[in-house]
LUMKE-856894 format. One record per residue (C-alpha): residue number from 1; chain; x, y, z. Coordinates in steps of 0.001 Angstrom, whole numbers. Layout:
   nr  kette        x        y        z
  NUM      A        X        Y        Z
...
REM end
This chain:
   nr  kette        x        y        z
    1      A    -6451   -24502     9454
    2      A    -4312   -26168    12110
    3      A    -3833   -24066    15242
    4      A    -2104   -24358    18583
    5      A    -2109   -22326    21775
    6      A      681   -19778    22008
    7      A     2077   -21383    25172
    8      A     2365   -24778    23447
    9      A     3966   -23186    20390
   10      A     6606   -21463    22519
   11      A     7351   -24660    24470
   12      A     8292   -26288    21171
   13      A    10512   -23390    20127
   14      A    14215   -23839    20698
   15      A    16913   -21290    20023
   16      A    19297   -22231    17214
   17      A    21381   -19068    16685
   18      A    25001   -19271    17796
   19      A    26881   -16255    19089
   20      A    28550   -15940    15663
   21      A    25078   -15957    14034
   22      A    23980   -13085    16252
   23      A    27074   -11078    15349
   24      A    26420   -11684    11650
   25      A    22839   -10468    11950
   26      A    23900    -7356    13846
   27      A    26747    -6567    11432
   28      A    24450    -6941     8428
   29      A    21884    -4669    10057
   30      A    24662    -2110    10539
   31      A    25489    -2248     6815
   32      A    21856    -1536     5920
   33      A    21462     1355     8350
   34      A    24838     3000     7707
   35      A    25064     2593     3932
   36      A    21611     1952     2447
   37      A    18907     3415     4698
   38      A    17577     6445     2838
   39      A    15573     7906     5753
   40      A    18331     7862     8391
   41      A    18783    11688     8585
   42      A    15002    12234     8629
   43      A    14375     9640    11328
   44      A    17228    10883    13486
   45      A    15731    14385    13348
   46      A    12013    13565    13642
   47      A    12164    10792    16235
   48      A    15437    11547    18051
   49      A    16766     8010    17507
   50      A    20232     6633    16786
   51      A    19913     3082    15410
   52      A    23530     2984    14200
   53      A    24900     3616    17701
   54      A    22466     1096    19188
   55      A    23740    -1545    16750
   56      A    27336     -717    17623
   57      A    26486    -1119    21310
   58      A    24819    -4435    20603
   59      A    27944    -5631    18759
   60      A    30077    -4564    21734
   61      A    27774    -6465    24074
   62      A    27943    -9593    21899
   63      A    31734    -9297    21833
   64      A    31801    -9648    25621
   65      A    29620   -12756    25666
   66      A    30460   -16409    25182
   67      A    28304   -19317    24066
   68      A    27800   -20065    27755
   69      A    26988   -16516    28916
   70      A    25044   -15145    25947
   71      A    21438   -13993    26464
   72      A    18466   -16222    25648
   73      A    17665   -16106    21965
   74      A    14297   -14394    22470
   75      A    16069   -11500    24170
   76      A    18438   -11039    21214
   77      A    15475   -11071    18817
   78      A    13702    -8527    21031
   79      A    16713    -6190    21125
   80      A    17376    -6296    17396
   81      A    13659    -5883    16632
   82      A    13476    -2886    18967
   83      A    16314    -1172    17096
   84      A    14484    -1601    13798
   85      A    11170     -500    15337
   86      A    12813     2619    16801
   87      A    12893     4361    13393
   88      A     9115     3935    13040
   89      A     9425     2722     9473
   90      A     7339     -233     8287
   91      A     9715     -659     5340
   92      A    12805    -1212     7469
   93      A    12440    -4450     9364
   94      A    14149    -7376    11013
   95      A    12336   -10531     9834
   96      A    12613   -13287    12400
   97      A    13804   -16748    11365
   98      A    11940   -20048    11739
   99      A     9858   -21065    13570
  100      A     8395   -17546    13728
  101      A     8387   -16762    10003
  102      A     5163   -17701     8267
  103      A     3230   -17812    11552
  104      A      609   -15498    13029
  105      A     -585   -15170    16603
  106      A    -4275   -14242    16711
  107      A    -7410   -13931    18774
  108      A   -10616   -15265    17180
  109      A   -12292   -11879    16763
  110      A   -11610    -8489    15190
  111      A   -11916    -5124    16941
  112      A   -12567    -1839    15131
  113      A   -13035     1747    16256
  114      A   -15947     4104    15753
  115      A   -17005     7427    17228
  116      A   -20162     8605    18916
  117      A   -20964    11663    21052
  118      A   -18854    10246    23888
  119      A   -15733     9783    21764
  120      A   -14081     6608    20463
  121      A   -15658     3197    20993
  122      A   -14155     -219    20286
  123      A   -16477    -2835    18897
  124      A   -16199    -6463    17775
  125      A   -16945    -6587    14048
  126      A   -16000   -10168    13047
  127      A   -15502   -13489    14771
  128      A   -13841   -16617    13459
  129      A   -16351   -19139    12161
  130      A   -17605   -21521    14901
  131      A   -16174   -19399    17744
  132      A   -18654   -18767    20539
  133      A   -18574   -17045    23924
  134      A   -21362   -15912    26278
  135      A   -23328   -12990    24775
  136      A   -20312   -12230    22534
  137      A   -20253   -11381    18826
  138      A   -20359    -8541    16301
  139      A   -21650    -5355    17882
  140      A   -20266    -6042    21363
  141      A   -18438    -3005    22784
  142      A   -15122    -3694    24558
  143      A   -14115    -1379    27400
  144      A   -11107    -3070    29056
  145      A    -8139    -5139    27904
  146      A    -6240    -7071    30579
  147      A    -7677    -4680    33124
  148      A    -6497    -1576    31237
  149      A    -9035      859    29699
  150      A    -8981     -125    26037
  151      A    -8232     3313    24594
  152      A    -5091     3435    26766
  153      A    -4134     -121    25768
  154      A    -4448      782    22067
  155      A    -2038     3678    22492
  156      A      400     1575    24536
  157      A      380    -1069    21797
  158      A      902     1644    19166
  159      A     4039     2855    20928
  160      A     5515     -638    20775
  161      A     5214     -958    17007
  162      A     6260     1119    14023
  163      A     4038     3992    12931
  164      A     5482     7214    11602
  165      A     2737     9628    12747
  166      A      185     9645    15602
  167      A    -2681     8442    13392
  168      A     -597     5545    12096
  169      A      600     4549    15581
  170      A    -2947     4540    16931
  171      A    -4231     2492    14014
  172      A    -1362      -13    14259
  173      A    -1930     -352    17986
  174      A    -5575    -1260    17416
  175      A    -4649    -3714    14668
  176      A    -2046    -5480    16823
  177      A    -4538    -6183    19619
  178      A    -5823    -9286    17843
  179      A    -3420   -10248    15002
  180      A      400   -10291    15124
  181      A     2595   -11708    12354
  182      A     5426   -13401    14221
  183      A     7892   -12761    11402
  184      A     7806    -9101    12472
  185      A     6506    -9069    16027
  186      A     7763   -11141    18906
  187      A     5055   -13354    20417
  188      A     2733   -11602    22880
  189      A     4041   -11417    26435
  190      A      787   -12855    27775
  191      A     -467   -16384    27020
  192      A    -4052   -15146    27135
  193      A    -5988   -11881    27293
  194      A    -8887   -10924    29523
  195      A   -11405    -8797    27635
  196      A   -13966    -6694    29487
  197      A   -17133    -6115    27440
  198      A   -20821    -5414    27639
  199      A   -22574    -8488    26283
  200      A   -25447    -8592    23852
  201      A   -27666    -9120    26905
  202      A   -26508    -5805    28423
  203      A   -24513    -7510    31191
  204      A   -20907    -6574    31955
  205      A   -18783    -9645    31280
  206      A   -15194   -10826    30899
  207      A   -13756   -13205    28314
  208      A   -10498   -15027    28931
  209      A    -9107   -15971    25539
  210      A    -5783   -17731    24822
  211      A    -3648   -16507    21959
  212      A    -3614   -18989    19093
  213      A     -853   -19623    16518
  214      A    -1297   -20855    12948
  215      A      318   -20693     9513
  216      A     -464   -17584     7492
  217      A    -1325   -17598     3801
  218      A     1788   -17349     1593
  219      A     2722   -13946      115
  220      A     1800   -13075    -3461
  221      A     5341   -12023    -4453
  222      A     8812   -13348    -3576
  223      A    10626   -10105    -2813
  224      A    14064   -11778    -2622
  225      A    13934   -12676    -6309
  226      A    15743   -10487    -8805
  227      A    12598    -9414   -10647
  228      A    10763    -6249   -11583
  229      A     8138    -7005    -8910
  230      A    10828    -7244    -6195
  231      A    12827    -4210    -7353
  232      A     9697    -2009    -7558
  233      A     8317    -3057    -4183
  234      A     6522     -596    -1973
  235      A     4905    -2812      664
  236      A     4071    -2646     4344
  237      A     4901    -6246     5176
  238      A     3008    -6184     8483
  239      A      -74    -4834     6743
  240      A      237    -7396     3969
  241      A      644   -10242     6483
  242      A    -2384    -9040     8459
  243      A    -4438    -8568     5288
  244      A    -3801   -12186     4293
  245      A    -4488   -13377     7842
  246      A    -7740   -11394     7995
  247      A    -8898   -12951     4738
  248      A    -8123   -16433     6050
  249      A    -9740   -15910     9458
  250      A   -12783   -13782     8716
  251      A   -13687   -13957     5000
  252      A   -13043   -17586     3998
  253      A   -15595   -17309     1170
  254      A   -13395   -14758     -616
  255      A   -10376   -16968        4
  256      A   -12174   -19975    -1496
  257      A   -13158   -17911    -4541
  258      A    -9589   -16701    -4957
  259      A    -8195   -20235    -4654
  260      A   -10662   -21340    -7340
  261      A    -9159   -18761    -9706
  262      A   -12031   -16285    -9456
  263      A   -15594   -16668   -10715
  264      A   -16433   -18943   -13621
  265      A   -16250   -17174   -17028
  266      A   -20029   -17320   -17436
  267      A   -20413   -15397   -14163
  268      A   -18439   -12402   -15461
  269      A   -20903    -9795   -16630
  270      A   -20657    -7111   -19280
  271      A   -23780    -5374   -18028
  272      A   -23494    -2180   -15929
  273      A   -24172    -2737   -12239
  274      A   -27472    -1742   -10671
  275      A   -27679      -95    -7250
  276      A   -26686    -2569    -4541
  277      A   -25102    -4980    -7007
  278      A   -21551    -6357    -6711
  279      A   -19637    -7011    -9936
  280      A   -17843   -10382   -10189
  281      A   -14114    -9846   -10664
  282      A   -11302   -12056   -11878
  283      A    -9184   -10705    -8982
  284      A   -11380   -11078    -5867
  285      A    -8367   -10757    -3567
  286      A    -7568    -7357    -5065
  287      A   -10882    -5660    -5890
  288      A   -14474    -5322    -4797
  289      A   -16585    -3306    -7250
  290      A   -20253    -2377    -6980
  291      A   -22917      280    -7396
  292      A   -24034     1920    -4134
  293      A   -27149     3908    -3366
  294      A   -26497     7019    -1278
  295      A   -28770     9927     -304
  296      A   -26959    11950    -3008
  297      A   -27427     9397    -5805
  298      A   -26106     6104    -7154
  299      A   -22306     5958    -7489
  300      A   -19584     3427    -8173
  301      A   -17553     2021    -5299
  302      A   -14307      143    -5911
  303      A   -12312    -1161    -2964
  304      A    -8654    -1848    -3797
  305      A    -7315    -4211    -1139
  306      A    -3677    -4436    -2257
  307      A    -1236    -3562    -5038
  308      A      868    -6636    -4233
  309      A      868    -8213    -7685
  310      A     3592    -9435   -10025
  311      A     1438    -8480   -13038
  312      A      756    -4730   -12909
  313      A     -569    -4651   -16484
  314      A    -3118    -7386   -15762
  315      A    -4043    -5616   -12522
  316      A    -4797    -2362   -14359
  317      A    -6628    -4201   -17149
  318      A    -9082    -5675   -14650
  319      A    -9506    -2288   -12937
  320      A   -10375     -711   -16300
  321      A   -12913    -3474   -17004
  322      A   -14583    -2781   -13659
  323      A   -14618      979   -14318
  324      A   -16774      405   -17396
  325      A   -19392    -1491   -15355
  326      A   -19942      914   -12454
  327      A   -22143     4062   -12608
  328      A   -20368     6775   -14574
  329      A   -21646     9707   -12463
  330      A   -19024     9353    -9731
  331      A   -16596     6908    -8140
  332      A   -15716     6252    -4502
  333      A   -12206     4794    -4775
  334      A   -11607     3112    -1427
  335      A    -7969     2368     -494
  336      A    -8404     1812     3254
  337      A    -6057     -798     4759
  338      A    -4155    -1148     1471
  339      A     -527    -1724     2489
  340      A      853    -1250    -1032
  341      A     2768    -3620    -3283
  342      A     4049    -3106    -6826
  343      A     4739      603    -7374
  344      A     4028      233   -11114
  345      A      527    -1065   -10354
  346      A     -275     1904    -8117
  347      A     1016     4611   -10460
  348      A     -335     2962   -13639
  349      A    -3812     3288   -12105
  350      A    -3759     7083   -11857
  351      A    -3980     7765   -15606
  352      A    -7337     5999   -15836
  353      A    -8994     8623   -13608
  354      A    -7741    11947   -15003
  355      A    -7192    13697   -18349
  356      A    -3868    15066   -17127
  357      A     -514    13513   -18000
  358      A      898    11602   -15038
  359      A     4346    12450   -13705
  360      A     5294     9454   -11492
  361      A     6605    10377    -8060
  362      A    10433    10588    -8285
  363      A    12786     8776    -5915
  364      A    16348     9169    -4666
  365      A    19075     7193    -2910
  366      A    21008     8485       60
  367      A    24594     9270     -943
  368      A    26980     6593      298
  369      A    29961     4719    -1145
  370      A    27975     1469    -1090
  371      A    25013     2938    -2996
  372      A    27459     4406    -5518
  373      A    28981      946    -6019
  374      A    25501     -528    -6392
  375      A    24442     1980    -9034
  376      A    27763     1663   -10884
  377      A    27251    -2111   -11155
  378      A    23764    -1677   -12594
  379      A    24113     1547   -14591
  380      A    24071     -372   -17882
  381      A    22551    -3772   -17254
  382      A    21982    -5650   -20528
  383      A    19424    -7983   -18928
  384      A    17284    -4946   -17943
  385      A    16356    -6704   -14705
  386      A    17284    -3483   -12976
  387      A    18534     -169   -14332
  388      A    20100     2216   -11836
  389      A    21828     4304   -14504
  390      A    19710     7444   -13920
  391      A    20916     7689   -10297
  392      A    24568     6808   -10935
  393      A    25852    10144   -12231
  394      A    24551    12228    -9326
  395      A    25874     9737    -6748
  396      A    29248     9848    -8486
  397      A    29205    13652    -8347
  398      A    28224    13593    -4669
  399      A    31752    12502    -3841
  400      A    32824    15993    -4957
  401      A    29737    18063    -4124
  402      A    28904    16523     -752
  403      A    25233    16167    -1707
  404      A    23250    14145      837
  405      A    21014    12508    -1748
  406      A    21122    11533    -5388
  407      A    19111    13314    -8041
  408      A    15454    12259    -8302
  409      A    14083     9906   -10948
  410      A    10850     7874   -11028
  411      A    10780     4121   -10589
  412      A     7595     3810   -12638
  413      A     8211     4315   -16378
  414      A     6432     7494   -17486
  415      A     5300     5939   -20771
  416      A     3587     3127   -18882
  417      A     1980     5609   -16504
  418      A      361     7305   -19538
  419      A     -154     4412   -21974
  420      A    -3942     4129   -21536
  421      A    -5091     7611   -20627
  422      A    -8357     8488   -18938
  423      A   -10905     5664   -18771
  424      A   -13369     7087   -16220
  425      A   -14673    10633   -16641
  426      A   -16959    11018   -13658
  427      A   -15741    12767   -10503
  428      A   -13649    10640    -8137
  429      A   -13169    10820    -4375
  430      A   -10318     8835    -2796
  431      A   -10930     7273      640
  432      A    -7865     6708     2833
  433      A    -6962     5761     6386
  434      A    -3804     5466     8466
  435      A    -3140     1929     7194
  436      A    -2643     3149     3618
  437      A     1072     2669     3166
  438      A     3962     2574      725
  439      A     2728     2120    -2874
  440      A     -684     3260    -1613
  441      A      897     6374      -70
  442      A     2542     6958    -3454
  443      A     -820     6537    -5203
  444      A    -2548     8918    -2773
  445      A      236    11493    -3165
  446      A      -31    11276    -6962
  447      A    -3827    11513    -6764
  448      A    -3522    14718    -4744
  449      A     -559    16136    -6700
  450      A    -2406    15740   -10042
  451      A    -5654    17151    -8594
  452      A    -7612    14054    -9618
  453      A   -10185    14706    -6900
  454      A   -10588    15269    -3164
  455      A    -9111    12888     -584
  456      A   -11578    11819     2112
  457      A    -9767    10427     5151
  458      A   -11214     8409     8007
  459      A    -7948     9213     9836
  460      A    -5903    12410     9997
  461      A    -3169    11038     7732
  462      A    -2088     8060     5692
  463      A      548     5695     7061
  464      A     3257     7915     5530
  465      A     5529     5273     4052
  466      A     7264     7003     1192
  467      A     9878     4599     -116
  468      A    10887     1717    -2317
  469      A    11848    -1239     -110
  470      A    14436    -3957     -869
  471      A    15245    -7055     1118
  472      A    18710    -7983     2283
  473      A    18375   -11033       35
  474      A    17753    -8838    -3019
  475      A    20720    -6599    -2214
  476      A    22904    -9663    -1809
  477      A    21745   -10961    -5204
  478      A    22466    -7601    -6855
  479      A    26066    -7709    -5621
  480      A    26490   -11260    -6878
  481      A    25736   -10428   -10499
  482      A    28879   -10372   -12711
  483      A    30814    -7140   -12380
  484      A    34562    -7731   -12917
  485      A    35683    -4318   -11685
  486      A    33947    -4681    -8304
  487      A    33533    -8176    -6925
  488      A    33604    -7624    -3147
  489      A    30183    -7726    -1483
  490      A    29420    -6540     2050
  491      A    26318    -8743     2160
  492      A    26594   -12165     3792
  493      A    24037   -14958     3985
  494      A    21812   -14497     7027
  495      A    21648   -17440     9434
  496      A    18563   -19370    10454
  497      A    16382   -18157     7587
  498      A    16244   -14605     8984
  499      A    15906   -11642     6647
  500      A    15901    -7857     6732
  501      A    14338    -5090     4668
  502      A    15409    -1501     4142
  503      A    13898     1641     2629
  504      A    16369     2084     -242
  505      A    14892     4947    -2331
  506      A    12710     7674     -875
  507      A     9760     9180    -2728
  508      A     9233    12911    -3124
  509      A     6143    14604    -4438
  510      A     5307    16431    -7671
  511      A     2925    19273    -8476
  512      A     2312    21944    -5851
  513      A     4226    20151    -3024
  514      A     7109    19190    -5350
  515      A    10183    17943    -3489
  516      A     8346    17202     -225
  517      A     9137    13695     1089
  518      A     6198    11345     1564
  519      A     7851     9529     4495
  520      A     6489    10586     7904
  521      A     4513    13483     6344
  522      A     2089    11293     4421
  523      A    -1014    12517     2597
  524      A    -3375    14689     4640
  525      A    -7002    14486     3472
  526      A    -9012    17522     2416
  527      A   -12216    16014     3875
  528      A   -12398    14206     7235
  529      A   -14954    11584     8275
  530      A   -15048     9783    11602
  531      A   -16247     6197    11332
  532      A   -19636     5527    12927
  533      A   -21179     2398    14379
  534      A   -23168     1923    11172
  535      A   -19932     2181     9206
  536      A   -18112     -606    11032
  537      A   -21131    -2887    11420
  538      A   -23253    -2122     8338
  539      A   -20921    -1891     5355
  540      A   -19765     1738     5628
  541      A   -23233     3275     5356
  542      A   -22341     6746     6643
  543      A   -18911     6842     4992
  544      A   -20453     6151     1581
  545      A   -23137     8772     2236
  546      A   -20426    11343     3009
  547      A   -18462    10335      -90
  548      A   -21628    10609    -2185
  549      A   -22219    14087     -801
  550      A   -18713    15100    -1900
  551      A   -19170    13589    -5378
  552      A   -22513    15343    -5869
  553      A   -20836    18703    -5199
  554      A   -18200    18197    -7934
  555      A   -18596    19153   -11623
  556      A   -19317    16290   -14025
  557      A   -17968    16065   -17576
  558      A   -18493    13674   -20443
  559      A   -16550    13168   -23646
  560      A   -17328    10221   -25924
  561      A   -15682     9901   -29325
  562      A   -15660     7511   -32269
  563      A   -14191     7548   -35774
  564      A   -17168     7688   -38137
  565      A   -15260     6731   -41278
  566      A   -12015     6632   -43197
  567      A   -12272    10346   -44089
  568      A   -11164    11405   -40608
  569      A   -14588    12363   -39252
  570      A   -14900    12122   -35494
  571      A   -18282    11845   -33823
  572      A   -18293    13544   -30407
  573      A   -20803    13528   -27575
  574      A   -20034    16002   -24795
  575      A   -21441    17291   -21525
  576      A   -20109    20179   -19434
  577      A   -17418    21073   -22027
  578      A   -17010    24111   -24275
  579      A   -14022    23112   -26451
  580      A   -12459    19972   -27858
  581      A    -8930    19662   -29283
  582      A    -7776    16695   -31355
  583      A    -4189    15381   -31546
  584      A    -2980    12662   -33908
  585      A      354    10975   -33195
  586      A     1117    13792   -30750
  587      A      433    16638   -33222
  588      A    -2544    19065   -33076
  589      A    -5003    18464   -35935
  590      A    -8322    20117   -35003
  591      A   -10073    22316   -32449
  592      A   -13823    22896   -32213
  593      A   -16193    24709   -29867
  594      A   -18860    22401   -28427
  595      A   -21971    22440   -26274
  596      A   -23816    19582   -24614
  597      A   -24840    17008   -27192
  598      A   -23437    15665   -30466
  599      A   -20779    17302   -32642
  600      A   -18782    16170   -35673
  601      A   -15253    17274   -36461
  602      A   -13142    16383   -39480
  603      A    -9453    15665   -38869
  604      A    -7186    16631   -41779
  605      A    -5217    14753   -42920
  606      A    -7144    11671   -41852
  607      A    -5440     9454   -39259
  608      A    -3544     6501   -40656
  609      A    -3870     2913   -39488
  610      A    -2571     2504   -35939
  611      A    -2320     6249   -35267
  612      A    -2984     7279   -31670
  613      A    -5759     9887   -31472
  614      A    -6080    11917   -28285
  615      A    -9213    14020   -27819
  616      A    -9090    16636   -25056
  617      A   -12155    18398   -23677
  618      A   -11939    21765   -21919
  619      A   -14247    23701   -19609
  620      A   -13492    27425   -19206
  621      A    -9925    26801   -20354
  622      A    -9200    23894   -17987
  623      A    -8556    20364   -19235
  624      A   -11560    18419   -17934
  625      A   -11870    15146   -19884
  626      A    -9969    13111   -22453
  627      A   -10358    10098   -24728
  628      A    -7736     8057   -26543
  629      A    -8494     6107   -29741
  630      A    -6313     3973   -31985
  631      A    -7156     4443   -35657
  632      A    -8281     1172   -37218
  633      A    -8505     -651   -33883
REM end
């Protein structure tokens, strides 16, 4: 990993954007905000901002400059970035050109927050391999940052960067203290930081540490490509960049395993995990699965690091394999720091944890002539790369009705969101924090809306990013596809390798909060846990104990089923249920009262080869568990 000091990196950076380039970037940003940005009315109301007017003022300013009098390039980048940051939306970004793109500025340690009786504390939890400093390492508490009390510095940093609610701003401020992707954030103002800390020897000390710059790991998905993965993106790019950087800096063993293609086939086990045992996974960059011992019992724990995959079906397949190997008495599903990714992957996962049918969270465009043109072009696309037909009619009607938004339709196909059905029948608790964003916000909203289980938050809210995000490059490509009746495109090539992203379709909720936007409001947990010192330094000991306590308080159900023969006899084993209904090819065929233990039921007529058999178990009239079989499989 080649690195350089920030000051040396900046000395080698020369501005390359002409005045015409700056005008192009500003004009293209204006197109996105005026015609595509779905959250503009919400952001104007909630944050009292006016990005469109700020862009117009910037264009006026550029119009008065010449090549000789124009501002330094860093100042232009700073002004345009500030306009994007003003809407506090991690989907809507100005992505800086080379040499900033692909680079991260970092300090060689990670700082996390925990609480004790005196309030929040900030502790070093990881250091880069081979980095040393006097009496410095994991467990050291930091109290000052460049002479500023650290809690104040965290909040000041949070105000500089996007975060749509107080919890998200605080969390982003803490994160940006030590890692900053330069594609999104301008380089730090300071060449070095001075950190005040109490050393491992109990002595008050200061560390002067230069910022370093290096190449980040490449992204998993090219979001400029015209592909299903790009069109269905729901990603916090900053979070994704930092996640990859964190892996590279602090967990190189996982990175090496991922680069090797996962564990060797002989290392993959089919045996259920014992307490304290990790399960080898084919996707180590996406999952960590294990059995954990808590004071309330042994439960499964699956950490989902990202949904940023271009293979949602393979992603879910591996998740289902891991579900079968963890304890079946309860699952801690841990989504902390997951910045999202492929929306299909997130919503396909929900069905595996509940007997209920999943209604994917619907989305809508803002009504604008440009969005109408976009949907008209792709209302009947024979290549099926993108189908905007469902939204076209309502946008067309909005010309007459004056509706602010299109009708709502899901991005995730409902059949795919229900193709597998429930795979895990134990109770589930979802763990979130303020860095859960985008596709992860959508997952958390669906988890809560379908009453899959309680949400346990280590922060007061999720990151509250409720949208599908498209890049300027993707929008440009969509307007370049053949469409004889409408050939003019407002999208121009961006100079210098710069890019932009925009929240194009907003997500609204289903179930009890139906119609409520996810953006800014997020998903508020039912159970709150403040991270402790043992959590941040000793593998989430107290968090898992709290999650285990929640799981132990929830009812547990069990429904196993197998076809015993060609005559249509089903063998059932149940626990906690009092009735089982059987459906074949969507039609009711049998219903039987059950108690704990084994029961047989005969389905008449017998299922034919390939028939889909759904078995539903009820407790006191409520659907509590389900199994899906394929006859003859």
